[in-house]
C-alpha positions in Angstrom: 14.9 187.8 46.0 18.6 188.2 46.3 20.8 188.3 49.4 24.1 190.0 49.9 26.7 187.9 51.7 28.0 189.3 55.0 31.5 190.7 54.8 34.2 188.4 56.1 35.2 189.0 59.7 38.7 190.3 60.3 41.0 187.9 62.1 43.2 190.8 63.3 40.4 192.3 65.4 39.9 190.6 68.8 36.4 189.7 69.9 34.7 192.2 72.2 34.8 189.9 75.1 38.6 189.4 74.8 39.3 193.1 75.3 39.8 194.3 78.8 37.5 197.1 79.7 39.1 200.6 79.5 39.9 202.4 82.7 36.8 204.0 84.1 34.5 201.3 82.6 32.0 199.2 84.6 32.8 195.5 85.2 31.4 193.3 82.5 30.1 190.5 84.8 26.9 190.8 86.7 27.3 191.0 90.4 24.5 192.3 92.6 24.0 192.3 96.3 20.7 193.4 97.7 20.9 194.9 101.2 17.6 195.4 102.9 15.9 195.3 106.3 13.8 192.4 104.9 16.2 189.9 103.3 13.3 187.7 102.0 12.2 190.6 99.8 15.3 190.2 97.7 14.9 186.5 97.0 13.3 186.8 93.6 15.8 189.3 92.3 18.7 187.2 93.5 17.3 184.0 92.0 16.8 185.7 88.6 20.4 187.0 88.5 21.8 183.6 89.5 19.6 181.8 86.9 21.0 184.2 84.2 24.6 183.3 85.1 25.4 186.2 87.4 26.6 186.2 91.0 24.3 187.6 93.6 23.3 187.4 97.2 21.2 189.3 99.8 22.0 190.5 103.2 20.2 192.1 106.1 21.4 195.7 106.5 21.5 196.9 110.1 19.2 199.9 110.7 21.6 201.6 113.0 25.1 202.0 111.6 28.1 203.8 113.0 29.3 206.6 110.7 32.2 205.3 108.6 31.2 201.6 109.0 28.7 199.9 106.8 28.8 196.2 107.5 26.7 195.3 104.5 29.1 197.0 102.1 32.1 195.2 103.8 30.3 191.9 103.2 29.6 192.7 99.6 33.2 193.6 99.0 34.4 190.3 100.6 31.9 188.1 98.7 31.6 189.8 95.3 34.3 192.5 95.1 34.2 196.2 95.9 30.8 197.8 94.9 31.2 200.4 92.2 27.5 201.0 91.5 25.1 201.9 94.3 21.3 202.5 94.1 20.0 204.2 97.2 16.4 203.1 97.2 15.7 202.7 100.9 12.7 204.6 102.2 9.8 204.5 104.6 6.8 206.6 105.2 5.2 207.7 108.5 2.5 210.0 107.2 0.7 212.3 109.5 -0.3 216.0 109.7 2.5 218.0 111.4 0.5 218.6 114.6 0.0 214.9 115.0 3.5 213.8 113.8 5.8 212.4 116.6 9.5 213.1 116.8 10.1 209.4 116.3 8.1 209.5 113.0 10.1 212.5 111.8 13.5 211.1 112.9 12.9 207.6 111.5 11.9 208.8 108.0 14.9 211.2 107.7 17.2 208.6 109.1 16.3 205.9 106.7 16.3 208.2 103.6 19.2 210.5 104.4 21.4 208.8 106.9 21.1 205.6 105.0 22.1 207.2 101.7 25.0 209.0 103.4 26.4 205.9 105.0 26.0 203.7 101.9 27.5 206.4 99.6 30.4 207.0 101.9 31.2 203.3 102.2 30.9 202.6 98.4 32.8 205.7 97.3 36.1 204.1 98.4 35.7 201.1 96.1 34.6 203.3 93.2 37.6 205.6 93.6 39.9 202.6 93.6 38.3 201.1 90.5 38.3 204.6 88.7 34.7 203.9 87.9 31.5 204.4 89.9 27.9 205.4 89.9 25.5 206.4 92.7 21.8 206.5 91.9 19.7 208.2 94.5 15.9 208.0 94.3 13.7 210.9 95.3 10.1 211.8 94.6 7.9 214.6 93.4 6.8 214.6 97.1 9.9 216.7 97.7 7.8 219.6 96.5 5.3 219.0 99.3 2.4 216.7 100.0 -0.3 216.9 102.6 0.6 214.8 105.7 4.2 214.2 104.5 6.3 216.9 106.0 8.9 214.4 107.0 8.9 212.5 103.7 9.0 215.7 101.7 12.0 217.0 103.8 13.8 213.6 103.3 13.2 213.6 99.5 14.3 217.2 99.1 17.3 216.4 101.2 18.1 213.5 98.8 18.0 215.9 95.9 20.5 218.3 97.6 22.7 215.4 98.7 22.8 214.1 95.1 23.7 217.4 93.6 26.4 217.9 96.2 27.9 214.5 95.6 28.0 215.1 91.9 30.1 218.3 92.6 32.4 216.5 95.0 33.0 213.2 93.3 31.6 213.5 89.8 33.8 213.0 86.8 34.5 216.7 86.4 35.8 217.0 89.9 38.8 214.7 89.4 
């Protein structure tokens, strides 16, 4: 058995970690803030990131936010730096057949899914624009195509799809 020696490394080429990220690149350190209505639900994720050497925290997001003001995002920016990656994963279900569904059930599902994604995206867009890098990931569901007893949920998920496509047109890389 023979082995081939590895080529010598070039001293002129700096190590990857020594290079600053190019404009439009994500930050290289791990920073995650979990915003939720149930802060305890984020504890395991936060612990795992901190144990791996990253910076993380959790916070309780207020359910009712004023348009243009997302207190959780302001807290993230103060503690960890401006957020440039957002995952809109908030959602609730209040399943019922339409004739049994209350206005409150309809409004609460659409508010959590759509209003929450709108407020969070609007608040984070500022930081992503300043950093010349950003990503927004919006979660939807095949229920957007319709599902018995889920008129509110289907409407919210279909709305997320339209919202996502419109955001891509408005703030995507090709819109710059």
